[in-house]
N, C-alpha and C positions, 0 to 999 in steps of 0.2 A: 543865272542869277546865288547867289549861296545860299542855304536852307540852315546852314547851321550859326555860321557869323549875322548874323544879322546891322542891316547900314539905315542912315535915317528915310529909302525910297520903299523901305521892306514893312510889309505888312503883318504886322506881330501877328496875326491870325494865320498867318500862315510857314512860319517857324519851328525848327526842327524840340527848340523849348519849350513852347507855346503846345506841342504835340506830345512831347514827354510829360508836362503837367496834366495834359487829360487823360493818358495814359496814368498819370499817379491816382489822379481820381477815380477814374478806373478801376485801379485794383485796389486802391484800397480797401473799396467798395463791397470787393468780389473774391477779395485776397490773391487768387488764381485762375486764372481763365487758359485756354492755350494758344497759340499764336497766333493763327487760322483768327482766330475771334478776337481781338486783342486789335488785329488787324483792320478787319473790318472795318470795327467801330473808326480809327483814326481815321481810312479813304474814305468813312459816312461821314465825317464831321470838321472836314480839315477837305478843304479845295486844295488839289497836290498831294493829298496826306498821302498814296503809294512809293513818292518820295522825301517823303519825310519819314517815315515808319524807323527805318535801320538806326539811320543819325537821331531818333529820338531811342532807340533801344541804348542806343547806346553810353550815349549821355547816362540812362539812367543806369544801367548795367557800369558802369567806370567811376558811377556817383555811391555804391553800393546799397542798392534801390532794392532791385530787384536779383531772381535768379533763375536761369532756365535749365528746364528738366527735358535730357535727349531723350530721354524713353516714354514720356511721355507728350511732350513736344509741347509743355505747355510754360507757360511764367506766372513767376509769385513774388510777391510784392515781400520784401522785409521790411518790418516796424522795427529798426535799432537809432 
């Protein structure tokens, strides 16, 4: 099963795009959060979320919507 490119048989609530949307909503509300906190949020809200987390992060990073802070192991929402 492909988690990045949905097909007609893919459940829309189990895609990386959906996970990225949930992450954006969560980060827009909290502005910055710990890596593990965000991962737990996705795993709790999406079945199979542990497989969707990294692809969703990659999508948001490539779109320029998040920034990763190495020293604090946190992810920040960039509103631009």
